[in-house]
N, C-alpha and C positions, 0 to 999 in steps of 0.2 A: 372461528377466530371470531364469532361470537360472542364465546363462550369467554374468550382474553379481551374482553373490550368490556364486559359484565365481569369480570374477574377484579379489573383494573377502579371503576365505577365504584367495587366494595372498600375497596384499599384506601380509597381516595376518599370518601364516606366514609373513615378509620381516627386519616390525620386528619384532615381539614377541620372537623366539626369542635377544635377545642377555644376559644376566646382570647386570640394572641391579635395583636398589633391589626396586622391584616385589614381581621374581618371586621375591628373595631371601626377601624376607616370608612370600610362601608356600611356599615353598619351605621354609622353617622353622616356619610353623604346621603341614606334616606331619610333618613331622620330629619334634614333639611333639605331633603327636598334641592340638592344641588350638583344637579349632572351627576349625576347616581348611575345612571345609565352605561353613559360614558363613561367613568368608573372600571363597573362593571365588565367590562370589558375589556378595559387600560390590564386592572388583574387578574382577569384570565385569562390575558395574550401571556401577560407573564410569567404566569402559573403554568399554563399548558409549554411555552418554549421551554423551562427549568425543565422538567416531564422531562420530554423528547429532548431533551440534551442524557439526561439521568441516564434513562432506558438504550441511549446512542454509546454508553461508556463513559459521558464526560468524567467520571464520577475521583477515573485517573489523575483528574487535576486535583483534589482534598489530597489524594495518597505523597503526592511527587510532589509535592508544594502544599503546608501544613499551613503554612505562614499567612497563606490565602483563603482563609475562614479564616483565620486570626484578625487581617485585616481588615475585612470585612463582619466584623462582632465587634467594635470599636468601635467604624462609622458609625458604625448599626446601632447600638447602646448611645454615646456623644446624638443620633437625633432622635430616639426614643423620647430621649430625657427631656431635650429640646422640648423637642414641642406637646412633650406633656406639660414640663412649664407651662408656656401656649396658652391650653386649654385649661390648667388649673382657675389663670386669671387674664383667664375669657373678657368681655367684653362683649357685651350684645350691641352699645351702641354705636361701637367701632365695626359691628357684625356689619349692620345695617351703612354702614356707609361705604361696604368693602365692596355690599351688592350692587350700589348704584352707579358702580364701575364698570365698564365696558364688558361685555360678553369675552371677547377672544380673550384680551387677559384673562381672568377668571376662568374658566373651559385648562387655560393652558396653565396654572401655577395646577388644578384639577388632575387636569393629569400629570404635572409633573411628581407630582404625590401622592398618586398611584402608584408610578415608575416606582421613586424614592421608596416607600412601605412593602413594595414587591419583590424587592429586588435586595436592597439594605435589611436582608432578612436573616442572617444565617439558617432560622430555621429549616425556609423554603429548602434553603438546598439541600440539608440536611433528609428532607421527605421526598426530595424529587432526586437525588442522585444518589444515598446509602438504601435508606428503604424503599426504595420506588423502584431507584437504580439496579442495587440491589436485587431486589426480587425477584425485577426481569430476569435477570444475567439467567438461569436455568432454564430458559426457553436461548434454545442456540440459533436458532434461524431471527436477525433484523426485526423482518416484517412480522412475524409477532410478538419481537417488546415493543414496537411502536405501535401495533394493536391494543396490547396492553395501556402502553401509553398513554397510548386518546385518551382511551377508555377514561381514562382517570382527571385529561386536563380536561372533558369532558361535564364530568362533574366537580370542576369545581366551575366552570361558570355556571352551570345551572345553581349552584350556591348561591356564585355570589351574584347573581338574577333575583334569588326571594331572598336572602337577610335582607339587599337594598331599596326592594318591592313591595316587600307584607313589612318594614317598617313604617310603613305609608299608615301607617293604622294609629303609631305611638303622634301623627299629625297633633293632635292636637295638646300635649300634654305643653308641647313645643312655643305653643304661641301665651305662656304666663312669661317674662322674661326672667323673674327668679327661680323657674323651673326652672330654664332652660340654661341659666349658672350649673345651676347645679346640675344638672346633666355630663357639661361642657366639664366641670370640676369631676364629677367624681371619672370620665371618659379618661382626663391626666395625671388623675392620682395611679390606673388600672395601665396610662400605657408609661409612667415615672413604674409603678414599681415592675415594670414584664423588664425598664432598660437594664431596674437594679437588678431581679432572677438570668438576667442576658449576656449581664456586664459579672458575674459572680462568674459563668461560666465559660467564657471570653481568657477572667485569667484558670478557671483549670486549665484547659485547653492552653496554656502556656506553661503553669506549670510540670501535666504532662507529656508538655514536648521536651525540657528542656531534662525533663525526667529523664523518657525513655533514648533519647538523639545525644549521640558522646559527640565531645567539640569533633572529633576525628570528622562525623558524620553528618555534624551543624557545619562545619567549613567542606565540608563536596556534594551538595546535592546535583542530585534527587541520589536521597536512603530508594534501596528496592520499599515496592511502595505496601508491600508485606510488611516492614519492619515498623510502617508509620499508619496503616491503615487504625490500626487505635489508637490514633493522635484522634482518626474525626468522629468517634464515639462522644458521648455520657458513659 
């Protein structure tokens, strides 16, 4: 059991390290010290839920209903683009005014954004359902797959906690309004870039879906999972 848990840790370590939208959001929260621990917890819970569902076999949803992945992708592209643009045109005066609003409202907004970045992210489903879930399928027993998923989920929690907490060493940079404006603008450009990259992926999924599924199959879903499995992969 311990080896499976450690195997899950190592697997997730190789998947989560990339600078994605979710990691960038957690890093930003840590830099600004705005409910960063709560945001880390929410992102961890979302990742853990998706991973456990993935190792339990939820990937069959994408094989039987490939349009679900495309739909999530469209919403993800829209959200990343709009949020990125808002960062590019970031106004530090507006932020100071927002910080003076009630804590409850700010906390709710932070939680909502954390859930959005975690759920409206097709790559999270790819990691949890296809990569981790597919990797765990070599183990027949459900308890073994769940132990591997637990290890992967725990690593997510540790990663988000470190990412949001250690970013505080950059806090002196944020004391200068111009520097903060530049950081937010760069973050916004990265998010817009990620939205464009994801958009190209979604177009590819749509083209692949229509090229591999005949009109007859399209009118008679679900088709066989084996036939549609390639529509999930990049």
